[in-house]
PDB file of N, CA, C and O in Angstrom:
ATOM      1  N   UNK A   1     131.283 153.317 303.818  1.00  0.00           N
ATOM      2  CA  UNK A   1     129.930 152.889 304.092  1.00  0.00           C
ATOM      3  C   UNK A   1     129.840 152.204 305.457  1.00  0.00           C
ATOM      4  O   UNK A   1     128.896 152.452 306.207  1.00  0.00           O
ATOM      5  N   UNK A   2     130.794 151.359 305.782  1.00  0.00           N
ATOM      6  CA  UNK A   2     130.737 150.623 307.044  1.00  0.00           C
ATOM      7  C   UNK A   2     130.695 151.588 308.229  1.00  0.00           C
ATOM      8  O   UNK A   2     129.888 151.417 309.143  1.00  0.00           O
ATOM      9  N   UNK A   3     131.554 152.588 308.214  1.00  0.00           N
ATOM     10  CA  UNK A   3     131.580 153.534 309.323  1.00  0.00           C
ATOM     11  C   UNK A   3     130.276 154.315 309.397  1.00  0.00           C
ATOM     12  O   UNK A   3     129.765 154.564 310.489  1.00  0.00           O
ATOM     13  N   UNK A   4     129.732 154.704 308.243  1.00  0.00           N
ATOM     14  CA  UNK A   4     128.464 155.425 308.227  1.00  0.00           C
ATOM     15  C   UNK A   4     127.333 154.572 308.760  1.00  0.00           C
ATOM     16  O   UNK A   4     126.490 155.061 309.513  1.00  0.00           O
ATOM     17  N   UNK A   5     127.300 153.307 308.384  1.00  0.00           N
ATOM     18  CA  UNK A   5     126.272 152.390 308.867  1.00  0.00           C
ATOM     19  C   UNK A   5     126.419 152.186 310.368  1.00  0.00           C
ATOM     20  O   UNK A   5     125.426 152.188 311.096  1.00  0.00           O
ATOM     21  N   UNK A   6     127.633 152.014 310.828  1.00  0.00           N
ATOM     22  CA  UNK A   6     127.866 151.832 312.258  1.00  0.00           C
ATOM     23  C   UNK A   6     127.420 153.065 313.046  1.00  0.00           C
ATOM     24  O   UNK A   6     126.779 152.943 314.090  1.00  0.00           O
ATOM     25  N   UNK A   7     127.760 154.240 312.546  1.00  0.00           N
ATOM     26  CA  UNK A   7     127.369 155.482 313.218  1.00  0.00           C
ATOM     27  C   UNK A   7     125.856 155.628 313.293  1.00  0.00           C
ATOM     28  O   UNK A   7     125.327 156.039 314.326  1.00  0.00           O
ATOM     29  N   UNK A   8     125.156 155.298 312.218  1.00  0.00           N
ATOM     30  CA  UNK A   8     123.695 155.372 312.215  1.00  0.00           C
ATOM     31  C   UNK A   8     123.106 154.353 313.186  1.00  0.00           C
ATOM     32  O   UNK A   8     122.142 154.648 313.893  1.00  0.00           O
ATOM     33  N   UNK A   9     123.682 153.164 313.220  1.00  0.00           N
ATOM     34  CA  UNK A   9     123.246 152.099 314.130  1.00  0.00           C
ATOM     35  C   UNK A   9     123.398 152.559 315.582  1.00  0.00           C
ATOM     36  O   UNK A   9     122.475 152.399 316.380  1.00  0.00           O
ATOM     37  N   UNK A  10     124.547 153.125 315.927  1.00  0.00           N
ATOM     38  CA  UNK A  10     124.787 153.592 317.285  1.00  0.00           C
ATOM     39  C   UNK A  10     123.885 154.772 317.642  1.00  0.00           C
ATOM     40  O   UNK A  10     123.409 154.872 318.773  1.00  0.00           O
ATOM     41  N   UNK A  11     123.650 155.662 316.682  1.00  0.00           N
ATOM     42  CA  UNK A  11     122.763 156.802 316.922  1.00  0.00           C
ATOM     43  C   UNK A  11     121.342 156.323 317.184  1.00  0.00           C
ATOM     44  O   UNK A  11     120.675 156.818 318.092  1.00  0.00           O
ATOM     45  N   UNK A  12     120.880 155.368 316.396  1.00  0.00           N
ATOM     46  CA  UNK A  12     119.533 154.819 316.589  1.00  0.00           C
ATOM     47  C   UNK A  12     119.415 154.143 317.945  1.00  0.00           C
ATOM     48  O   UNK A  12     118.390 154.271 318.615  1.00  0.00           O
ATOM     49  N   UNK A  13     120.446 153.430 318.352  1.00  0.00           N
ATOM     50  CA  UNK A  13     120.434 152.767 319.660  1.00  0.00           C
ATOM     51  C   UNK A  13     120.342 153.808 320.776  1.00  0.00           C
ATOM     52  O   UNK A  13     119.573 153.641 321.723  1.00  0.00           O
ATOM     53  N   UNK A  14     121.115 154.865 320.664  1.00  0.00           N
ATOM     54  CA  UNK A  14     121.104 155.919 321.677  1.00  0.00           C
ATOM     55  C   UNK A  14     119.753 156.623 321.724  1.00  0.00           C
ATOM     56  O   UNK A  14     119.244 156.922 322.805  1.00  0.00           O
ATOM     57  N   UNK A  15     119.177 156.887 320.564  1.00  0.00           N
ATOM     58  CA  UNK A  15     117.873 157.546 320.523  1.00  0.00           C
ATOM     59  C   UNK A  15     116.804 156.673 321.169  1.00  0.00           C
ATOM     60  O   UNK A  15     115.958 157.166 321.915  1.00  0.00           O
ATOM     61  N   UNK A  16     116.845 155.388 320.883  1.00  0.00           N
ATOM     62  CA  UNK A  16     115.859 154.484 321.488  1.00  0.00           C
ATOM     63  C   UNK A  16     116.057 154.404 323.003  1.00  0.00           C
ATOM     64  O   UNK A  16     115.085 154.480 323.755  1.00  0.00           O
ATOM     65  N   UNK A  17     117.297 154.253 323.458  1.00  0.00           N
ATOM     66  CA  UNK A  17     117.564 154.173 324.904  1.00  0.00           C
ATOM     67  C   UNK A  17     117.108 155.442 325.623  1.00  0.00           C
ATOM     68  O   UNK A  17     116.518 155.370 326.702  1.00  0.00           O
ATOM     69  N   UNK A  18     117.380 156.601 325.026  1.00  0.00           N
ATOM     70  CA  UNK A  18     116.967 157.865 325.624  1.00  0.00           C
ATOM     71  C   UNK A  18     115.450 157.930 325.735  1.00  0.00           C
ATOM     72  O   UNK A  18     114.910 158.292 326.781  1.00  0.00           O
ATOM     73  N   UNK A  19     114.774 157.580 324.658  1.00  0.00           N
ATOM     74  CA  UNK A  19     113.313 157.597 324.681  1.00  0.00           C
ATOM     75  C   UNK A  19     112.784 156.626 325.732  1.00  0.00           C
ATOM     76  O   UNK A  19     111.929 156.995 326.536  1.00  0.00           O
ATOM     77  N   UNK A  20     113.275 155.409 325.735  1.00  0.00           N
ATOM     78  CA  UNK A  20     112.786 154.383 326.659  1.00  0.00           C
ATOM     79  C   UNK A  20     112.993 154.794 328.119  1.00  0.00           C
ATOM     80  O   UNK A  20     112.169 154.476 328.977  1.00  0.00           O
ATOM     81  N   UNK A  21     114.074 155.486 328.396  1.00  0.00           N
ATOM     82  CA  UNK A  21     114.363 155.917 329.763  1.00  0.00           C
ATOM     83  C   UNK A  21     113.412 157.018 330.227  1.00  0.00           C
ATOM     84  O   UNK A  21     113.164 157.160 331.424  1.00  0.00           O
ATOM     85  N   UNK A  22     112.880 157.795 329.285  1.00  0.00           N
ATOM     86  CA  UNK A  22     112.033 158.930 329.635  1.00  0.00           C
ATOM     87  C   UNK A  22     110.542 158.660 329.459  1.00  0.00           C
ATOM     88  O   UNK A  22     109.718 159.359 330.050  1.00  0.00           O
ATOM     89  N   UNK A  23     110.187 157.676 328.670  1.00  0.00           N
ATOM     90  CA  UNK A  23     108.780 157.426 328.338  1.00  0.00           C
ATOM     91  C   UNK A  23     108.116 156.578 329.425  1.00  0.00           C
ATOM     92  O   UNK A  23     108.633 155.528 329.805  1.00  0.00           O
ATOM     93  N   UNK A  24     106.997 157.033 329.905  1.00  0.00           N
ATOM     94  CA  UNK A  24     106.275 156.305 330.952  1.00  0.00           C
ATOM     95  C   UNK A  24     105.401 155.204 330.377  1.00  0.00           C
ATOM     96  O   UNK A  24     104.905 154.356 331.119  1.00  0.00           O
ATOM     97  N   UNK A  25     105.208 155.207 329.072  1.00  0.00           N
ATOM     98  CA  UNK A  25     104.368 154.206 328.418  1.00  0.00           C
ATOM     99  C   UNK A  25     105.181 152.978 328.010  1.00  0.00           C
ATOM    100  O   UNK A  25     104.689 151.854 328.106  1.00  0.00           O
ATOM    101  N   UNK A  26     106.399 153.176 327.563  1.00  0.00           N
ATOM    102  CA  UNK A  26     107.217 152.079 327.042  1.00  0.00           C
ATOM    103  C   UNK A  26     107.683 151.139 328.154  1.00  0.00           C
ATOM    104  O   UNK A  26     108.095 151.574 329.229  1.00  0.00           O
ATOM    105  N   UNK A  27     107.604 149.836 327.861  1.00  0.00           N
ATOM    106  CA  UNK A  27     108.144 148.795 328.729  1.00  0.00           C
ATOM    107  C   UNK A  27     108.916 147.829 327.833  1.00  0.00           C
ATOM    108  O   UNK A  27     109.000 148.033 326.622  1.00  0.00           O
ATOM    109  N   UNK A  28     109.476 146.781 328.428  1.00  0.00           N
ATOM    110  CA  UNK A  28     110.169 145.772 327.622  1.00  0.00           C
ATOM    111  C   UNK A  28     109.203 145.054 326.692  1.00  0.00           C
ATOM    112  O   UNK A  28     109.585 144.650 325.594  1.00  0.00           O
ATOM    113  N   UNK A  29     107.960 144.893 327.119  1.00  0.00           N
ATOM    114  CA  UNK A  29     106.977 144.135 326.346  1.00  0.00           C
ATOM    115  C   UNK A  29     106.148 145.001 325.396  1.00  0.00           C
ATOM    116  O   UNK A  29     105.666 144.514 324.373  1.00  0.00           O
ATOM    117  N   UNK A  30     105.978 146.290 325.733  1.00  0.00           N
ATOM    118  CA  UNK A  30     105.130 147.172 324.923  1.00  0.00           C
ATOM    119  C   UNK A  30     105.810 148.510 324.730  1.00  0.00           C
ATOM    120  O   UNK A  30     106.540 148.988 325.598  1.00  0.00           O
ATOM    121  N   UNK A  31     105.557 149.103 323.580  1.00  0.00           N
ATOM    122  CA  UNK A  31     106.145 150.410 323.279  1.00  0.00           C
ATOM    123  C   UNK A  31     105.068 151.350 322.761  1.00  0.00           C
ATOM    124  O   UNK A  31     104.110 150.924 322.116  1.00  0.00           O
ATOM    125  N   UNK A  32     105.238 152.626 323.050  1.00  0.00           N
ATOM    126  CA  UNK A  32     104.351 153.624 322.470  1.00  0.00           C
ATOM    127  C   UNK A  32     104.668 153.753 320.977  1.00  0.00           C
ATOM    128  O   UNK A  32     105.607 153.122 320.490  1.00  0.00           O
ATOM    129  N   UNK A  33     103.910 154.547 320.265  1.00  0.00           N
ATOM    130  CA  UNK A  33     104.101 154.699 318.820  1.00  0.00           C
ATOM    131  C   UNK A  33     105.511 155.189 318.497  1.00  0.00           C
ATOM    132  O   UNK A  33     106.178 154.629 317.627  1.00  0.00           O
ATOM    133  N   UNK A  34     105.963 156.224 319.187  1.00  0.00           N
ATOM    134  CA  UNK A  34     107.318 156.735 318.939  1.00  0.00           C
ATOM    135  C   UNK A  34     108.378 155.712 319.337  1.00  0.00           C
ATOM    136  O   UNK A  34     109.374 155.531 318.636  1.00  0.00           O
ATOM    137  N   UNK A  35     108.156 155.048 320.465  1.00  0.00           N
ATOM    138  CA  UNK A  35     109.105 154.031 320.912  1.00  0.00           C
ATOM    139  C   UNK A  35     109.203 152.876 319.928  1.00  0.00           C
ATOM    140  O   UNK A  35     110.292 152.357 319.681  1.00  0.00           O
ATOM    141  N   UNK A  36     108.077 152.476 319.369  1.00  0.00           N
ATOM    142  CA  UNK A  36     108.082 151.396 318.388  1.00  0.00           C
ATOM    143  C   UNK A  36     108.838 151.805 317.126  1.00  0.00           C
ATOM    144  O   UNK A  36     109.619 151.028 316.578  1.00  0.00           O
ATOM    145  N   UNK A  37     108.597 153.030 316.677  1.00  0.00           N
ATOM    146  CA  UNK A  37     109.297 153.545 315.484  1.00  0.00           C
ATOM    147  C   UNK A  37     110.804 153.583 315.726  1.00  0.00           C
ATOM    148  O   UNK A  37     111.582 153.165 314.868  1.00  0.00           O
ATOM    149  N   UNK A  38     111.216 154.078 316.884  1.00  0.00           N
ATOM    150  CA  UNK A  38     112.643 154.150 317.201  1.00  0.00           C
ATOM    151  C   UNK A  38     113.259 152.757 317.323  1.00  0.00           C
ATOM    152  O   UNK A  38     114.369 152.519 316.846  1.00  0.00           O
ATOM    153  N   UNK A  39     112.534 151.840 317.962  1.00  0.00           N
ATOM    154  CA  UNK A  39     113.043 150.487 318.114  1.00  0.00           C
ATOM    155  C   UNK A  39     113.183 149.795 316.758  1.00  0.00           C
ATOM    156  O   UNK A  39     114.184 149.122 316.510  1.00  0.00           O
ATOM    157  N   UNK A  40     112.195 149.953 315.883  1.00  0.00           N
ATOM    158  CA  UNK A  40     112.262 149.334 314.561  1.00  0.00           C
ATOM    159  C   UNK A  40     113.418 149.890 313.741  1.00  0.00           C
ATOM    160  O   UNK A  40     114.079 149.149 313.013  1.00  0.00           O
ATOM    161  N   UNK A  41     113.660 151.182 313.855  1.00  0.00           N
ATOM    162  CA  UNK A  41     114.797 151.782 313.155  1.00  0.00           C
ATOM    163  C   UNK A  41     116.112 151.196 313.674  1.00  0.00           C
ATOM    164  O   UNK A  41     116.988 150.823 312.894  1.00  0.00           O
ATOM    165  N   UNK A  42     116.237 151.121 314.996  1.00  0.00           N
ATOM    166  CA  UNK A  42     117.420 150.524 315.609  1.00  0.00           C
ATOM    167  C   UNK A  42     117.601 149.078 315.155  1.00  0.00           C
ATOM    168  O   UNK A  42     118.700 148.683 314.765  1.00  0.00           O
ATOM    169  N   UNK A  43     116.531 148.287 315.204  1.00  0.00           N
ATOM    170  CA  UNK A  43     116.622 146.864 314.847  1.00  0.00           C
ATOM    171  C   UNK A  43     117.004 146.686 313.377  1.00  0.00           C
ATOM    172  O   UNK A  43     117.813 145.818 313.050  1.00  0.00           O
ATOM    173  N   UNK A  44     116.438 147.488 312.503  1.00  0.00           N
ATOM    174  CA  UNK A  44     116.755 147.403 311.072  1.00  0.00           C
ATOM    175  C   UNK A  44     118.229 147.739 310.819  1.00  0.00           C
ATOM    176  O   UNK A  44     118.906 147.049 310.056  1.00  0.00           O
ATOM    177  N   UNK A  45     118.716 148.797 311.460  1.00  0.00           N
ATOM    178  CA  UNK A  45     120.122 149.165 311.291  1.00  0.00           C
ATOM    179  C   UNK A  45     121.057 148.133 311.921  1.00  0.00           C
ATOM    180  O   UNK A  45     122.125 147.850 311.377  1.00  0.00           O
ATOM    181  N   UNK A  46     120.665 147.579 313.052  1.00  0.00           N
ATOM    182  CA  UNK A  46     121.471 146.540 313.689  1.00  0.00           C
ATOM    183  C   UNK A  46     121.576 145.322 312.779  1.00  0.00           C
ATOM    184  O   UNK A  46     122.661 144.773 312.593  1.00  0.00           O
ATOM    185  N   UNK A  47     120.451 144.903 312.215  1.00  0.00           N
ATOM    186  CA  UNK A  47     120.461 143.759 311.302  1.00  0.00           C
ATOM    187  C   UNK A  47     121.369 144.014 310.105  1.00  0.00           C
ATOM    188  O   UNK A  47     122.135 143.139 309.699  1.00  0.00           O
ATOM    189  N   UNK A  48     121.278 145.224 309.541  1.00  0.00           N
ATOM    190  CA  UNK A  48     122.106 145.564 308.381  1.00  0.00           C
ATOM    191  C   UNK A  48     123.586 145.568 308.749  1.00  0.00           C
ATOM    192  O   UNK A  48     124.419 145.064 307.997  1.00  0.00           O
ATOM    193  N   UNK A  49     123.906 146.134 309.899  1.00  0.00           N
ATOM    194  CA  UNK A  49     125.306 146.190 310.328  1.00  0.00           C
ATOM    195  C   UNK A  49     125.862 144.793 310.579  1.00  0.00           C
ATOM    196  O   UNK A  49     126.967 144.475 310.140  1.00  0.00           O
ATOM    197  N   UNK A  50     125.102 143.962 311.281  1.00  0.00           N
ATOM    198  CA  UNK A  50     125.581 142.611 311.575  1.00  0.00           C
ATOM    199  C   UNK A  50     125.696 141.770 310.308  1.00  0.00           C
ATOM    200  O   UNK A  50     126.617 140.962 310.186  1.00  0.00           O
ATOM    201  N   UNK A  51     124.788 141.944 309.378  1.00  0.00           N
ATOM    202  CA  UNK A  51     124.881 141.224 308.103  1.00  0.00           C
ATOM    203  C   UNK A  51     126.146 141.644 307.352  1.00  0.00           C
ATOM    204  O   UNK A  51     126.818 140.817 306.736  1.00  0.00           O
ATOM    205  N   UNK A  52     126.456 142.921 307.411  1.00  0.00           N
ATOM    206  CA  UNK A  52     127.668 143.420 306.764  1.00  0.00           C
ATOM    207  C   UNK A  52     128.917 142.814 307.411  1.00  0.00           C
ATOM    208  O   UNK A  52     129.883 142.488 306.721  1.00  0.00           O
ATOM    209  N   UNK A  53     128.890 142.668 308.720  1.00  0.00           N
ATOM    210  CA  UNK A  53     130.035 142.106 309.430  1.00  0.00           C
ATOM    211  C   UNK A  53     130.251 140.627 309.103  1.00  0.00           C
ATOM    212  O   UNK A  53     131.377 140.132 309.147  1.00  0.00           O
ATOM    213  N   UNK A  54     129.187 139.943 308.783  1.00  0.00           N
ATOM    214  CA  UNK A  54     129.285 138.503 308.470  1.00  0.00           C
ATOM    215  C   UNK A  54     129.787 138.241 307.053  1.00  0.00           C
ATOM    216  O   UNK A  54     130.274 137.150 306.756  1.00  0.00           O
ATOM    217  N   UNK A  55     129.669 139.237 306.181  1.00  0.00           N
ATOM    218  CA  UNK A  55     130.101 139.030 304.798  1.00  0.00           C
ATOM    219  C   UNK A  55     131.621 138.828 304.742  1.00  0.00           C
ATOM    220  O   UNK A  55     132.376 139.506 305.438  1.00  0.00           O
ATOM    221  N   UNK A  56     132.044 137.896 303.913  1.00  0.00           N
ATOM    222  CA  UNK A  56     133.495 137.682 303.747  1.00  0.00           C
ATOM    223  C   UNK A  56     134.149 138.932 303.147  1.00  0.00           C
ATOM    224  O   UNK A  56     133.584 139.601 302.282  1.00  0.00           O
ATOM    225  N   UNK A  57     135.306 139.208 303.617  1.00  0.00           N
ATOM    226  CA  UNK A  57     136.061 140.359 303.096  1.00  0.00           C
ATOM    227  C   UNK A  57     137.091 139.866 302.110  1.00  0.00           C
ATOM    228  O   UNK A  57     137.641 138.772 302.240  1.00  0.00           O
ATOM    229  N   UNK A  58     137.330 140.679 301.151  1.00  0.00           N
ATOM    230  CA  UNK A  58     138.373 140.240 300.243  1.00  0.00           C
ATOM    231  C   UNK A  58     138.296 140.847 298.973  1.00  0.00           C
ATOM    232  O   UNK A  58     139.121 140.566 298.103  1.00  0.00           O
TER     233      UNK A  58
END
């Protein structure tokens, strides 16, 4: 699961970066509809991955 979550997190980050680099509407402060959707997906996966990393192992 950890590797799958990490892979999805990295894929979402790459998709958002690609979109942001090509979209003339998206800025740091504002995003178009697609940019917002991609950013929210990235942020949700990032939060899940980091929460998983903080959990004690054992």
